[in-house]
C-alpha positions as CSV (number, residue, x, y, z in Angstrom):
1,M,-30.1,-28.6,17.5
2,Q,-26.9,-26.7,17.5
3,S,-26.0,-24.1,20.0
4,E,-25.2,-20.5,18.8
5,G,-21.5,-21.1,19.1
6,E,-21.2,-24.6,17.4
7,G,-20.6,-23.1,13.8
8,V,-17.7,-21.1,15.3
9,K,-16.3,-24.0,17.1
10,L,-16.6,-26.1,13.9
11,L,-14.8,-23.6,11.7
12,A,-12.2,-23.0,14.3
13,R,-11.4,-26.8,14.7
14,S,-11.4,-27.4,11.0
15,W,-9.1,-24.4,10.5
16,Q,-6.8,-25.7,13.3
17,Q,-6.8,-29.4,12.3
18,S,-6.2,-28.8,8.6
19,G,-3.3,-26.4,9.6
20,D,-1.8,-28.9,12.0
21,R,-2.0,-31.6,9.3
22,L,-0.3,-29.4,6.8
23,E,2.3,-28.2,9.3
24,D,3.2,-31.9,10.0
25,R,3.3,-32.7,6.2
26,L,5.7,-29.6,5.6
27,A,8.2,-30.6,8.2
28,G,11.6,-30.8,6.6
29,L,10.6,-29.3,3.3
30,T,13.7,-28.5,1.3
31,D,14.0,-25.8,-1.4
32,A,14.6,-28.5,-4.1
33,E,11.4,-30.2,-3.1
34,Y,9.6,-26.9,-2.7
35,L,10.4,-26.0,-6.4
36,W,10.1,-29.5,-7.9
37,L,7.7,-29.9,-10.7
38,P,6.7,-33.4,-11.6
39,T,6.0,-32.3,-15.3
40,D,7.7,-30.1,-17.7
41,D,4.6,-28.1,-18.5
42,G,3.4,-27.3,-14.9
43,W,2.9,-24.1,-13.0
44,T,5.4,-22.9,-10.4
45,I,7.0,-19.8,-9.0
46,H,9.7,-18.1,-10.6
47,P,11.6,-14.7,-10.8
48,D,9.3,-12.0,-12.1
49,P,10.7,-10.5,-15.4
50,M,8.6,-7.4,-14.8
51,R,9.9,-6.7,-11.3
52,P,13.6,-7.5,-10.8
53,G,14.3,-9.0,-7.4
54,R,10.7,-10.2,-7.0
55,W,9.2,-13.6,-7.7
56,T,5.7,-14.4,-9.1
57,Y,3.6,-17.5,-9.8
58,D,1.8,-18.8,-12.8
59,Y,-1.9,-18.2,-12.6
60,D,-5.0,-17.9,-14.7
61,F,-8.6,-17.4,-13.3
62,A,-9.6,-19.7,-16.0
63,P,-6.9,-22.3,-16.2
64,P,-6.6,-24.3,-19.3
65,A,-8.1,-27.9,-19.5
66,P,-6.8,-30.0,-18.1
67,A,-5.5,-27.7,-15.4
68,P,-1.7,-27.7,-15.0
69,I,0.2,-29.8,-12.5
70,T,1.5,-27.4,-9.9
71,S,4.6,-27.5,-7.6
72,I,4.5,-27.4,-3.9
73,A,5.8,-23.9,-4.1
74,W,2.7,-23.0,-6.2
75,R,0.3,-24.6,-4.0
76,L,1.7,-23.1,-0.7
77,V,2.0,-19.7,-2.2
78,H,-1.6,-20.0,-3.4
79,I,-2.7,-20.8,0.2
80,I,-0.8,-17.8,1.5
81,A,-2.2,-15.5,-1.1
82,D,-5.7,-16.6,-0.5
83,N,-5.3,-16.0,3.2
84,E,-3.9,-12.6,2.7
85,I,-6.2,-11.3,0.1
86,Y,-9.5,-12.8,1.3
87,W,-8.6,-11.6,4.8
88,E,-7.5,-8.1,3.7
89,Y,-10.7,-7.4,1.8
90,A,-13.0,-8.7,4.5
91,F,-11.2,-7.2,7.5
92,G,-8.7,-4.7,6.3
93,P,-8.3,-1.9,3.7
94,G,-8.8,-4.2,0.7
95,Q,-6.2,-2.4,-1.4
96,R,-3.6,-5.1,-2.4
97,T,-4.2,-7.4,-5.3
98,F,-2.5,-10.8,-6.0
99,P,0.5,-9.3,-7.9
100,D,1.2,-7.0,-4.9
101,L,2.0,-10.0,-2.6
102,I,5.5,-11.2,-1.9
103,V,6.1,-14.6,-3.4
104,P,8.6,-16.5,-1.2
105,E,11.3,-18.1,-3.2
106,T,12.5,-20.5,-0.5
107,A,10.7,-23.3,1.5
108,S,11.7,-21.6,4.7
109,A,10.4,-18.2,3.7
110,A,7.2,-19.8,2.5
111,L,6.6,-21.5,5.8
112,D,7.2,-18.3,7.6
113,A,4.7,-16.4,5.2
114,W,2.1,-19.2,5.7
115,H,2.4,-18.9,9.4
116,H,2.0,-15.2,9.3
117,S,-0.9,-15.4,6.9
118,R,-2.8,-17.7,9.2
119,A,-2.4,-15.6,12.3
120,P,-5.2,-13.0,11.9
121,I,-7.7,-15.8,10.9
122,T,-6.7,-18.0,14.0
123,E,-7.0,-14.8,16.2
124,W,-10.4,-13.8,14.8
125,L,-11.8,-17.3,15.2
126,A,-10.7,-17.3,19.0
127,D,-13.2,-14.6,19.7
128,A,-15.8,-14.9,17.0
129,T,-19.5,-15.4,17.7
130,A,-22.4,-16.8,15.6
131,D,-23.3,-13.1,14.7
132,D,-19.8,-12.5,13.6
133,L,-20.0,-15.4,11.1
134,A,-23.1,-14.0,9.7
135,E,-21.8,-10.5,9.3
136,S,-21.5,-9.4,5.7
137,R,-17.9,-8.5,4.6
138,P,-16.4,-7.0,1.6
139,S,-14.8,-9.3,-0.9
140,H,-12.1,-9.0,-3.6
141,L,-14.6,-11.0,-5.9
142,G,-17.2,-8.3,-5.8
143,D,-20.4,-9.1,-3.8
144,P,-20.1,-9.1,0.0
145,T,-19.6,-12.3,1.7
146,P,-20.6,-13.5,5.1
147,A,-17.6,-13.7,7.3
148,G,-18.2,-17.4,8.0
149,E,-18.1,-18.1,4.3
150,V,-14.8,-16.4,4.0
151,V,-13.4,-18.6,6.7
152,R,-14.9,-21.6,5.2
153,I,-13.3,-20.9,1.8
154,L,-9.9,-20.5,3.5
155,V,-10.4,-23.8,5.3
156,D,-11.4,-25.5,2.1
157,E,-8.2,-24.0,0.3
158,Q,-5.9,-25.0,3.1
159,T,-7.5,-28.5,3.2
160,H,-7.4,-29.4,-0.5
161,H,-4.2,-27.8,-1.4
162,G,-2.7,-29.3,1.8
163,A,-3.6,-32.7,0.6
164,E,-2.2,-32.0,-2.9
165,I,1.1,-30.8,-1.2
166,A,1.2,-34.1,0.9
167,L,0.7,-36.1,-2.3
168,L,3.5,-34.2,-4.1
169,R,5.9,-34.8,-1.2
170,D,5.1,-38.6,-1.3
171,L,5.8,-38.5,-5.1
172,Y,9.1,-36.5,-4.7
173,L,10.4,-39.0,-2.2
174,R,9.8,-41.8,-4.6
175,I,10.6,-40.4,-8.1
176,A,12.5,-37.1,-8.0
177,R,15.8,-38.5,-7.2
């Protein structure tokens, strides 16, 4: 039988390990690699024609089938955006929407934004209890969600998009030159 704190420890360890693995895979990321698209019809980040000086990224809550290939930039921005929006709604004022977020246009800025987006989650997990995981929190998707489920979603996003980023980096090294 699990002790009261085992769920917190498991989430915290999964959050840290998936973050460490992605950090290792992002080492040395260049702007060219960050923006590279392996296909002509993929999704990426780009200057926002509606807001001069800002960038945006392609997104649709119901992506076409098959889903578009996405750039490393798209995937990293998506992780950052999920961290910021899920966390803001669950633990903050819940006012911003995805278009309100800053989309980093360089690899360096994206890494800084990713680190910044991870900090409140890491800090919360350091002191969380089993009761904290069970606490119902507001959600940008509508119905309240247990805090532990919010963290589980963010671990899942970081893990699966992180693996996709690793694969894109492997492909870039072999075919993008």
